[in-house]
mmCIF file as gemmi writes it, N, C-alpha and C atoms, coordinates in Angstrom:
data_model
loop_
_atom_site.group_PDB
_atom_site.id
_atom_site.type_symbol
_atom_site.label_atom_id
_atom_site.label_alt_id
_atom_site.label_comp_id
_atom_site.label_asym_id
_atom_site.label_entity_id
_atom_site.label_seq_id
_atom_site.pdbx_PDB_ins_code
_atom_site.Cartn_x
_atom_site.Cartn_y
_atom_site.Cartn_z
_atom_site.occupancy
_atom_site.B_iso_or_equiv
_atom_site.pdbx_formal_charge
_atom_site.auth_seq_id
_atom_site.auth_asym_id
_atom_site.pdbx_PDB_model_num
ATOM 1 N N . MET Axp A 1 ? 98.57 94.606 99.734 1 0 ? 1 A 1
ATOM 2 C CA . MET Axp A 1 ? 98.288 96.245 99.794 1 0 ? 1 A 1
ATOM 3 C C . MET Axp A 1 ? 98.074 96.741 98.767 1 0 ? 1 A 1
ATOM 4 N N . ILE Axp A 2 ? 98.953 95.849 97.514 1 0 ? 2 A 1
ATOM 5 C CA . ILE Axp A 2 ? 98.617 96.988 96.245 1 0 ? 2 A 1
ATOM 6 C C . ILE Axp A 2 ? 96.914 96.242 95.745 1 0 ? 2 A 1
ATOM 7 N N . ALA Axp A 3 ? 96.915 95.156 95.988 1 0 ? 3 A 1
ATOM 8 C CA . ALA Axp A 3 ? 95.318 94.973 95.375 1 0 ? 3 A 1
ATOM 9 C C . ALA Axp A 3 ? 94.231 95.372 96.006 1 0 ? 3 A 1
ATOM 10 N N . GLY Axp A 4 ? 94.557 96.021 97.592 1 0 ? 4 A 1
ATOM 11 C CA . GLY Axp A 4 ? 93.868 97.009 97.911 1 0 ? 4 A 1
ATOM 12 C C . GLY Axp A 4 ? 93.537 98.071 97.59 1 0 ? 4 A 1
ATOM 13 N N . ILE Axp A 5 ? 94.604 98.763 97.149 1 0 ? 5 A 1
ATOM 14 C CA . ILE Axp A 5 ? 94.607 99.928 96.845 1 0 ? 5 A 1
ATOM 15 C C . ILE Axp A 5 ? 93.798 100.129 95.519 1 0 ? 5 A 1
ATOM 16 N N . VAL Axp A 6 ? 94.256 98.713 94.269 1 0 ? 6 A 1
ATOM 17 C CA . VAL Axp A 6 ? 93.636 99.291 93.134 1 0 ? 6 A 1
ATOM 18 C C . VAL Axp A 6 ? 91.845 98.632 93.768 1 0 ? 6 A 1
ATOM 19 N N . ALA Axp A 7 ? 91.353 97.692 93.829 1 0 ? 7 A 1
ATOM 20 C CA . ALA Axp A 7 ? 90.332 97.238 94.563 1 0 ? 7 A 1
ATOM 21 C C . ALA Axp A 7 ? 89.544 98.722 94.954 1 0 ? 7 A 1
ATOM 22 N N . ARG Axp A 8 ? 90.262 99.98 95.55 1 0 ? 8 A 1
ATOM 23 C CA . ARG Axp A 8 ? 89.56 100.792 96.531 1 0 ? 8 A 1
ATOM 24 C C . ARG Axp A 8 ? 89.203 101.81 95.12 1 0 ? 8 A 1
ATOM 25 N N . HIS Axp A 9 ? 90.312 101.978 94.459 1 0 ? 9 A 1
ATOM 26 C CA . HIS Axp A 9 ? 90.975 103.41 93.461 1 0 ? 9 A 1
ATOM 27 C C . HIS Axp A 9 ? 90.111 103.004 92.413 1 0 ? 9 A 1
ATOM 28 N N . GLY Axp A 10 ? 90.063 102.097 91.881 1 0 ? 10 A 1
ATOM 29 C CA . GLY Axp A 10 ? 90.73 101.191 90.722 1 0 ? 10 A 1
ATOM 30 C C . GLY Axp A 10 ? 91.644 101.691 89.781 1 0 ? 10 A 1
ATOM 31 N N . ARG Axp A 11 ? 92.504 101.716 89.702 1 0 ? 11 A 1
ATOM 32 C CA . ARG Axp A 11 ? 93.778 102.058 89.276 1 0 ? 11 A 1
ATOM 33 C C . ARG Axp A 11 ? 95.338 102.228 90.291 1 0 ? 11 A 1
ATOM 34 N N . LEU Axp A 12 ? 95.943 101.725 89.623 1 0 ? 12 A 1
ATOM 35 C CA . LEU Axp A 12 ? 97.238 102.54 90.254 1 0 ? 12 A 1
ATOM 36 C C . LEU Axp A 12 ? 98.262 103.241 89.122 1 0 ? 12 A 1
ATOM 37 N N . ASP Axp A 13 ? 98.275 103.93 89.593 1 0 ? 13 A 1
ATOM 38 C CA . ASP Axp A 13 ? 98.9 104.955 88.521 1 0 ? 13 A 1
ATOM 39 C C . ASP Axp A 13 ? 101.064 105.117 89.229 1 0 ? 13 A 1
ATOM 40 N N . ILE Axp A 14 ? 101.407 104.808 90.412 1 0 ? 14 A 1
ATOM 41 C CA . ILE Axp A 14 ? 102.688 105.54 90.702 1 0 ? 14 A 1
ATOM 42 C C . ILE Axp A 14 ? 103.052 104.458 92.055 1 0 ? 14 A 1
ATOM 43 N N . LEU Axp A 15 ? 103.991 103.674 91.836 1 0 ? 15 A 1
ATOM 44 C CA . LEU Axp A 15 ? 104.809 103.611 93.672 1 0 ? 15 A 1
ATOM 45 C C . LEU Axp A 15 ? 105.966 103.826 93.566 1 0 ? 15 A 1
ATOM 46 N N . VAL Axp A 16 ? 106.114 104.612 95.013 1 0 ? 16 A 1
ATOM 47 C CA . VAL Axp A 16 ? 107.723 105.198 95.111 1 0 ? 16 A 1
ATOM 48 C C . VAL Axp A 16 ? 107.797 104.455 96.302 1 0 ? 16 A 1
ATOM 49 N N . ALA Axp A 17 ? 109.251 103.82 95.824 1 0 ? 17 A 1
ATOM 50 C CA . ALA Axp A 17 ? 109.138 102.586 96.53 1 0 ? 17 A 1
ATOM 51 C C . ALA Axp A 17 ? 110.539 103.525 97.356 1 0 ? 17 A 1
ATOM 52 N N . ASN Axp A 18 ? 110.579 103.991 98.961 1 0 ? 18 A 1
ATOM 53 C CA . ASN Axp A 18 ? 111.195 104.85 99.791 1 0 ? 18 A 1
ATOM 54 C C . ASN Axp A 18 ? 111.456 104.186 101.001 1 0 ? 18 A 1
ATOM 55 N N . ALA Axp A 19 ? 111.979 102.994 101.28 1 0 ? 19 A 1
ATOM 56 C CA . ALA Axp A 19 ? 112.684 102.542 102.338 1 0 ? 19 A 1
ATOM 57 C C . ALA Axp A 19 ? 114.182 102.343 102.405 1 0 ? 19 A 1
ATOM 58 N N . ALA Axp A 20 ? 114.503 102.195 104.232 1 0 ? 20 A 1
ATOM 59 C CA . ALA Axp A 20 ? 115.739 102.391 104.306 1 0 ? 20 A 1
ATOM 60 C C . ALA Axp A 20 ? 115.695 101.966 105.765 1 0 ? 20 A 1
ATOM 61 N N . GLY Axp A 21 ? 117.026 101.283 106.225 1 0 ? 21 A 1
ATOM 62 C CA . GLY Axp A 21 ? 117.351 100.79 107.391 1 0 ? 21 A 1
ATOM 63 C C . GLY Axp A 21 ? 118.473 100.265 107.343 1 0 ? 21 A 1
ATOM 64 N N . THR Axp A 22 ? 119.228 100.303 108.838 1 0 ? 22 A 1
ATOM 65 C CA . THR Axp A 22 ? 120.348 100.275 109.053 1 0 ? 22 A 1
ATOM 66 C C . THR Axp A 22 ? 120.671 99.574 110.488 1 0 ? 22 A 1
ATOM 67 N N . VAL Axp A 23 ? 121.552 98.886 110.4 1 0 ? 23 A 1
ATOM 68 C CA . VAL Axp A 23 ? 121.868 98.629 111.908 1 0 ? 23 A 1
ATOM 69 C C . VAL Axp A 23 ? 123.221 99.437 112.666 1 0 ? 23 A 1
ATOM 70 N N . ARG Axp A 24 ? 122.568 99.994 113.867 1 0 ? 24 A 1
ATOM 71 C CA . ARG Axp A 24 ? 123.671 100.678 114.052 1 0 ? 24 A 1
ATOM 72 C C . ARG Axp A 24 ? 124.763 99.93 114.797 1 0 ? 24 A 1
ATOM 73 N N . LYS Axp A 25 ? 125.84 99.414 114.38 1 0 ? 25 A 1
ATOM 74 C CA . LYS Axp A 25 ? 126.693 99.487 115.041 1 0 ? 25 A 1
ATOM 75 C C . LYS Axp A 25 ? 127.993 98.685 114.09 1 0 ? 25 A 1
ATOM 76 N N . PRO Axp A 26 ? 129.284 98.624 114.385 1 0 ? 26 A 1
ATOM 77 C CA . PRO Axp A 26 ? 129.812 98.693 113.447 1 0 ? 26 A 1
ATOM 78 C C . PRO Axp A 26 ? 130.036 97.733 112.38 1 0 ? 26 A 1
ATOM 79 N N . ALA Axp A 27 ? 130.433 97.168 111.62 1 0 ? 27 A 1
ATOM 80 C CA . ALA Axp A 27 ? 130.477 96.354 110.345 1 0 ? 27 A 1
ATOM 81 C C . ALA Axp A 27 ? 131.324 95.052 111.072 1 0 ? 27 A 1
ATOM 82 N N . LEU Axp A 28 ? 132.355 95.38 111.519 1 0 ? 28 A 1
ATOM 83 C CA . LEU Axp A 28 ? 132.855 94.065 111.821 1 0 ? 28 A 1
ATOM 84 C C . LEU Axp A 28 ? 132.046 93.407 113.615 1 0 ? 28 A 1
ATOM 85 N N . GLU Axp A 29 ? 130.822 94.232 113.743 1 0 ? 29 A 1
ATOM 86 C CA . GLU Axp A 29 ? 129.976 93.451 114.909 1 0 ? 29 A 1
ATOM 87 C C . GLU Axp A 29 ? 128.889 93.308 114.624 1 0 ? 29 A 1
ATOM 88 N N . GLN Axp A 30 ? 128.763 93.16 113.071 1 0 ? 30 A 1
ATOM 89 C CA . GLN Axp A 30 ? 127.531 92.947 112.285 1 0 ? 30 A 1
ATOM 90 C C . GLN Axp A 30 ? 127.529 91.303 112.363 1 0 ? 30 A 1
ATOM 91 N N . ASP Axp A 31 ? 126.421 90.509 112.462 1 0 ? 31 A 1
ATOM 92 C CA . ASP Axp A 31 ? 126.275 89.008 111.991 1 0 ? 31 A 1
ATOM 93 C C . ASP Axp A 31 ? 125.297 88.945 110.982 1 0 ? 31 A 1
ATOM 94 N N . ASP Axp A 32 ? 125.029 87.681 110.05 1 0 ? 32 A 1
ATOM 95 C CA . ASP Axp A 32 ? 124.525 87.066 109.236 1 0 ? 32 A 1
ATOM 96 C C . ASP Axp A 32 ? 123.145 87.742 109.031 1 0 ? 32 A 1
ATOM 97 N N . GLU Axp A 33 ? 122.448 87.853 110.292 1 0 ? 33 A 1
ATOM 98 C CA . GLU Axp A 33 ? 121.032 88.502 110.677 1 0 ? 33 A 1
ATOM 99 C C . GLU Axp A 33 ? 120.891 90.062 110.636 1 0 ? 33 A 1
ATOM 100 N N . ASP Axp A 34 ? 121.796 90.695 110.937 1 0 ? 34 A 1
ATOM 101 C CA . ASP Axp A 34 ? 122.086 91.853 110.924 1 0 ? 34 A 1
ATOM 102 C C . ASP Axp A 34 ? 121.739 92.443 109.559 1 0 ? 34 A 1
ATOM 103 N N . TRP Axp A 35 ? 122.872 91.671 108.542 1 0 ? 35 A 1
ATOM 104 C CA . TRP Axp A 35 ? 122.76 91.798 107.703 1 0 ? 35 A 1
ATOM 105 C C . TRP Axp A 35 ? 121.484 91.633 106.63 1 0 ? 35 A 1
ATOM 106 N N . ALA Axp A 36 ? 120.67 90.331 107.079 1 0 ? 36 A 1
ATOM 107 C CA . ALA Axp A 36 ? 119.904 89.931 106.426 1 0 ? 36 A 1
ATOM 108 C C . ALA Axp A 36 ? 118.677 90.932 106.443 1 0 ? 36 A 1
ATOM 109 N N . ARG Axp A 37 ? 118.115 91.891 107.855 1 0 ? 37 A 1
ATOM 110 C CA . ARG Axp A 37 ? 117.388 92.516 107.913 1 0 ? 37 A 1
ATOM 111 C C . ARG Axp A 37 ? 117.892 94.052 106.975 1 0 ? 37 A 1
ATOM 112 N N . VAL Axp A 38 ? 118.949 94.227 107.12 1 0 ? 38 A 1
ATOM 113 C CA . VAL Axp A 38 ? 119.169 95.498 106.243 1 0 ? 38 A 1
ATOM 114 C C . VAL Axp A 38 ? 118.729 94.99 104.713 1 0 ? 38 A 1
ATOM 115 N N . ILE Axp A 39 ? 119.013 93.545 104.36 1 0 ? 39 A 1
ATOM 116 C CA . ILE Axp A 39 ? 118.731 93.695 102.377 1 0 ? 39 A 1
ATOM 117 C C . ILE Axp A 39 ? 117.353 93.252 102.751 1 0 ? 39 A 1
ATOM 118 N N . GLU Axp A 40 ? 116.559 93.129 103.496 1 0 ? 40 A 1
ATOM 119 C CA . GLU Axp A 40 ? 114.922 92.95 103.678 1 0 ? 40 A 1
ATOM 120 C C . GLU Axp A 40 ? 113.981 94.293 103.397 1 0 ? 40 A 1
ATOM 121 N N . ALA Axp A 41 ? 114.842 94.833 104.407 1 0 ? 41 A 1
ATOM 122 C CA . ALA Axp A 41 ? 113.798 96.145 104.551 1 0 ? 41 A 1
ATOM 123 C C . ALA Axp A 41 ? 114.907 97.158 103.464 1 0 ? 41 A 1
ATOM 124 N N . CYS Axp A 42 ? 115.497 97.069 102.623 1 0 ? 42 A 1
ATOM 125 C CA . CYS Axp A 42 ? 115.417 98.334 101.821 1 0 ? 42 A 1
ATOM 126 C C . CYS Axp A 42 ? 115.845 97.582 100.717 1 0 ? 42 A 1
ATOM 127 N N . LEU Axp A 43 ? 115.596 96.4 100.133 1 0 ? 43 A 1
ATOM 128 C CA . LEU Axp A 43 ? 115.886 95.563 98.443 1 0 ? 43 A 1
ATOM 129 C C . LEU Axp A 43 ? 114.645 94.849 98.415 1 0 ? 43 A 1
ATOM 130 N N . THR Axp A 44 ? 114.72 93.656 99.175 1 0 ? 44 A 1
ATOM 131 C CA . THR Axp A 44 ? 113.556 92.828 99.072 1 0 ? 44 A 1
ATOM 132 C C . THR Axp A 44 ? 112.527 93.303 99.247 1 0 ? 44 A 1
ATOM 133 N N . SER Axp A 45 ? 112.211 94.2 100.061 1 0 ? 45 A 1
ATOM 134 C CA . SER Axp A 45 ? 110.539 95.03 99.999 1 0 ? 45 A 1
ATOM 135 C C . SER Axp A 45 ? 110.74 95.455 98.976 1 0 ? 45 A 1
ATOM 136 N N . ALA Axp A 46 ? 111.461 96.388 98.336 1 0 ? 46 A 1
ATOM 137 C CA . ALA Axp A 46 ? 111.365 97.652 97.185 1 0 ? 46 A 1
ATOM 138 C C . ALA Axp A 46 ? 110.451 96.522 96.023 1 0 ? 46 A 1
ATOM 139 N N . PHE Axp A 47 ? 111.763 95.756 95.8 1 0 ? 47 A 1
ATOM 140 C CA . PHE Axp A 47 ? 111.656 94.626 94.945 1 0 ? 47 A 1
ATOM 141 C C . PHE Axp A 47 ? 109.941 94.087 94.672 1 0 ? 47 A 1
ATOM 142 N N . ARG Axp A 48 ? 109.562 93.537 96.075 1 0 ? 48 A 1
ATOM 143 C CA . ARG Axp A 48 ? 108.367 92.522 96.101 1 0 ? 48 A 1
ATOM 144 C C . ARG Axp A 48 ? 107.548 93.561 95.79 1 0 ? 48 A 1
ATOM 145 N N . MET Axp A 49 ? 107.49 95.305 96.358 1 0 ? 49 A 1
ATOM 146 C CA . MET Axp A 49 ? 106.541 96.506 96.276 1 0 ? 49 A 1
ATOM 147 C C . MET Axp A 49 ? 106.458 96.799 94.516 1 0 ? 49 A 1
ATOM 148 N N . ALA Axp A 50 ? 107.615 96.727 93.98 1 0 ? 50 A 1
ATOM 149 C CA . ALA Axp A 50 ? 107.78 97.015 92.353 1 0 ? 50 A 1
ATOM 150 C C . ALA Axp A 50 ? 107.123 95.555 91.57 1 0 ? 50 A 1
ATOM 151 N N . ARG Axp A 51 ? 107.038 94.576 91.987 1 0 ? 51 A 1
ATOM 152 C CA . ARG Axp A 51 ? 107.068 93.486 90.842 1 0 ? 51 A 1
ATOM 153 C C . ARG Axp A 51 ? 105.58 92.794 91.118 1 0 ? 51 A 1
ATOM 154 N N . GLU Axp A 52 ? 104.634 93.3 92.808 1 0 ? 52 A 1
ATOM 155 C CA . GLU Axp A 52 ? 103.518 93.833 92.563 1 0 ? 52 A 1
ATOM 156 C C . GLU Axp A 52 ? 102.367 94.728 91.65 1 0 ? 52 A 1
ATOM 157 N N . ALA Axp A 53 ? 103.732 95.825 91.787 1 0 ? 53 A 1
ATOM 158 C CA . ALA Axp A 53 ? 102.863 96.975 91.542 1 0 ? 53 A 1
ATOM 159 C C . ALA Axp A 53 ? 103.143 97.19 89.864 1 0 ? 53 A 1
ATOM 160 N N . GLY Axp A 54 ? 104.217 96.718 89.299 1 0 ? 54 A 1
ATOM 161 C CA . GLY Axp A 54 ? 104.148 96.281 87.887 1 0 ? 54 A 1
ATOM 162 C C . GLY Axp A 54 ? 103.693 95.672 87.121 1 0 ? 54 A 1
ATOM 163 N N . ARG Axp A 55 ? 102.937 94.725 87.89 1 0 ? 55 A 1
ATOM 164 C CA . ARG Axp A 55 ? 102.164 93.663 87.429 1 0 ? 55 A 1
ATOM 165 C C . ARG Axp A 55 ? 100.731 93.914 86.945 1 0 ? 55 A 1
ATOM 166 N N . ILE Axp A 56 ? 100.122 94.992 88.001 1 0 ? 56 A 1
ATOM 167 C CA . ILE Axp A 56 ? 99.161 95.895 87.753 1 0 ? 56 A 1
ATOM 168 C C . ILE Axp A 56 ? 99.173 96.871 86.624 1 0 ? 56 A 1
ATOM 169 N N . MET Axp A 57 ? 100.399 97.714 86.877 1 0 ? 57 A 1
ATOM 170 C CA . MET Axp A 57 ? 100.429 98.959 85.391 1 0 ? 57 A 1
ATOM 171 C C . MET Axp A 57 ? 101.131 97.917 84.026 1 0 ? 57 A 1
ATOM 172 N N . ALA Axp A 58 ? 101.309 97.16 84.144 1 0 ? 58 A 1
ATOM 173 C CA . ALA Axp A 58 ? 101.787 96.613 82.502 1 0 ? 58 A 1
ATOM 174 C C . ALA Axp A 58 ? 100.337 96.28 82.113 1 0 ? 58 A 1
ATOM 175 N N . ALA Axp A 59 ? 99.49 95.792 82.696 1 0 ? 59 A 1
ATOM 176 C CA . ALA Axp A 59 ? 98.183 95.78 82.544 1 0 ? 59 A 1
ATOM 177 C C . ALA Axp A 59 ? 97.2 96.566 82.212 1 0 ? 59 A 1
ATOM 178 N N . ALA Axp A 60 ? 97.657 97.554 82.598 1 0 ? 60 A 1
ATOM 179 C CA . ALA Axp A 60 ? 97.015 98.925 82.357 1 0 ? 60 A 1
ATOM 180 C C . ALA Axp A 60 ? 97.519 99.377 81.302 1 0 ? 60 A 1
ATOM 181 N N . GLY Axp A 61 ? 98.551 99.278 81.192 1 0 ? 61 A 1
ATOM 182 C CA . GLY Axp A 61 ? 99.467 99.887 79.946 1 0 ? 61 A 1
ATOM 183 C C . GLY Axp A 61 ? 100.458 100.979 80.358 1 0 ? 61 A 1
ATOM 184 N N . TYR Axp A 62 ? 100.006 101.452 81.934 1 0 ? 62 A 1
ATOM 185 C CA . TYR Axp A 62 ? 100.332 102.762 81.903 1 0 ? 62 A 1
ATOM 186 C C . TYR Axp A 62 ? 101.03 102.562 83.815 1 0 ? 62 A 1
ATOM 187 N N . GLY Axp A 63 ? 102.203 103.396 83.69 1 0 ? 63 A 1
ATOM 188 C CA . GLY Axp A 63 ? 102.754 103.249 85.55 1 0 ? 63 A 1
ATOM 189 C C . GLY Axp A 63 ? 103.372 103.77 85.664 1 0 ? 63 A 1
ATOM 190 N N . ARG Axp A 64 ? 104.022 104.135 86.648 1 0 ? 64 A 1
ATOM 191 C CA . ARG Axp A 64 ? 105.7 104.823 87.421 1 0 ? 64 A 1
ATOM 192 C C . ARG Axp A 64 ? 105.874 104.287 88.454 1 0 ? 64 A 1
ATOM 193 N N . ILE Axp A 65 ? 107.29 104.063 88.412 1 0 ? 65 A 1
ATOM 194 C CA . ILE Axp A 65 ? 107.548 103.217 89.892 1 0 ? 65 A 1
ATOM 195 C C . ILE Axp A 65 ? 109.153 104.098 89.968 1 0 ? 65 A 1
ATOM 196 N N . ILE Axp A 66 ? 108.85 104.297 90.814 1 0 ? 66 A 1
ATOM 197 C CA . ILE Axp A 66 ? 110.489 104.967 91.393 1 0 ? 66 A 1
ATOM 198 C C . ILE Axp A 66 ? 110.826 104.679 92.52 1 0 ? 66 A 1
ATOM 199 N N . PHE Axp A 67 ? 112.279 104.7 92.752 1 0 ? 67 A 1
ATOM 200 C CA . PHE Axp A 67 ? 113.446 103.779 93.55 1 0 ? 67 A 1
ATOM 201 C C . PHE Axp A 67 ? 114.266 104.485 94.259 1 0 ? 67 A 1
ATOM 202 N N . THR Axp A 68 ? 114.448 105.236 95.34 1 0 ? 68 A 1
ATOM 203 C CA . THR Axp A 68 ? 115.088 106.019 96.008 1 0 ? 68 A 1
ATOM 204 C C . THR Axp A 68 ? 115.599 105.24 97.287 1 0 ? 68 A 1
ATOM 205 N N . SER Axp A 69 ? 116.784 105.941 97.403 1 0 ? 69 A 1
ATOM 206 C CA . SER Axp A 69 ? 117.983 105.058 98.337 1 0 ? 69 A 1
ATOM 207 C C . SER Axp A 69 ? 118.076 106.28 99.775 1 0 ? 69 A 1
ATOM 208 N N . SER Axp A 70 ? 119.121 105.37 100.456 1 0 ? 70 A 1
ATOM 209 C CA . SER Axp A 70 ? 119.458 105.962 101.588 1 0 ? 70 A 1
ATOM 210 C C . SER Axp A 70 ? 120.558 107.097 101.189 1 0 ? 70 A 1
ATOM 211 N N . ILE Axp A 71 ? 120.587 107.666 102.103 1 0 ? 71 A 1
ATOM 212 C CA . ILE Axp A 71 ? 121.393 109.076 102.158 1 0 ? 71 A 1
ATOM 213 C C . ILE Axp A 71 ? 123.059 108.056 102.14 1 0 ? 71 A 1
ATOM 214 N N . ASN Axp A 72 ? 122.708 107.475 103.103 1 0 ? 72 A 1
ATOM 215 C CA . ASN Axp A 72 ? 124.195 106.441 103.04 1 0 ? 72 A 1
ATOM 216 C C . ASN Axp A 72 ? 125.105 105.648 101.781 1 0 ? 72 A 1
ATOM 217 N N . ALA Axp A 73 ? 124.183 105.84 100.84 1 0 ? 73 A 1
ATOM 218 C CA . ALA Axp A 73 ? 124.298 105.222 99.398 1 0 ? 73 A 1
ATOM 219 C C . ALA Axp A 73 ? 125.406 106.055 98.784 1 0 ? 73 A 1
ATOM 220 N N . MET Axp A 74 ? 125.648 107.253 99.352 1 0 ? 74 A 1
ATOM 221 C CA . MET Axp A 74 ? 126.202 108.5 98.771 1 0 ? 74 A 1
ATOM 222 C C . MET Axp A 74 ? 127.164 109.41 99.785 1 0 ? 74 A 1
ATOM 223 N N . VAL Axp A 75 ? 127.214 108.979 101.089 1 0 ? 75 A 1
ATOM 224 C CA . VAL Axp A 75 ? 127.795 109.397 102.384 1 0 ? 75 A 1
ATOM 225 C C . VAL Axp A 75 ? 128.484 108.357 102.98 1 0 ? 75 A 1
ATOM 226 N N . VAL Axp A 76 ? 130.4 108.319 103.012 1 0 ? 76 A 1
ATOM 227 C CA . VAL Axp A 76 ? 130.541 107.276 104.073 1 0 ? 76 A 1
ATOM 228 C C . VAL Axp A 76 ? 130.732 107.393 105.846 1 0 ? 76 A 1
ATOM 229 N N . ARG Axp A 77 ? 130.131 106.354 106.091 1 0 ? 77 A 1
ATOM 230 C CA . ARG Axp A 77 ? 130.558 107.074 108.202 1 0 ? 77 A 1
ATOM 231 C C . ARG Axp A 77 ? 131.294 106.107 108.3 1 0 ? 77 A 1
ATOM 232 N N . PRO Axp A 78 ? 132.275 106 108.955 1 0 ? 78 A 1
ATOM 233 C CA . PRO Axp A 78 ? 133.781 105.236 109.39 1 0 ? 78 A 1
ATOM 234 C C . PRO Axp A 78 ? 132.939 104.003 110.08 1 0 ? 78 A 1
ATOM 235 N N . GLY Axp A 79 ? 133.034 102.733 110.074 1 0 ? 79 A 1
ATOM 236 C CA . GLY Axp A 79 ? 132.562 101.514 110.352 1 0 ? 79 A 1
ATOM 237 C C . GLY Axp A 79 ? 131.5 101.395 110.519 1 0 ? 79 A 1
ATOM 238 N N . MET Axp A 80 ? 130.181 101.951 109.343 1 0 ? 80 A 1
ATOM 239 C CA . MET Axp A 80 ? 128.953 101.933 109.48 1 0 ? 80 A 1
ATOM 240 C C . MET Axp A 80 ? 128.7 100.818 108.177 1 0 ? 80 A 1
ATOM 241 N N . VAL Axp A 81 ? 127.873 100.31 107.657 1 0 ? 81 A 1
ATOM 242 C CA . VAL Axp A 81 ? 127.431 99.16 106.722 1 0 ? 81 A 1
ATOM 243 C C . VAL Axp A 81 ? 126.171 99.882 106.479 1 0 ? 81 A 1
ATOM 244 N N . GLY Axp A 82 ? 125.77 100.159 105.065 1 0 ? 82 A 1
ATOM 245 C CA . GLY Axp A 82 ? 124.187 100.468 104.681 1 0 ? 82 A 1
ATOM 246 C C . GLY Axp A 82 ? 123.474 101.692 105.556 1 0 ? 82 A 1
């Protein structure tokens, strides 16, 4: 995707990493697969996008990467994770 943007527009100035996800069941009922799915959606995907965008931006000498997080980072819901 990053290469496609650069090919089409000639540069990449900004990446906004805005991904979130959760498994809607109590923490004690979640298994490792549930946890892995949340980590992939919320963290791993953002890291991979930032890494690829960062390579382009570093080579160009300019760029901005902005990460956002879920409201769940600030609000606790009993029994829920992420």
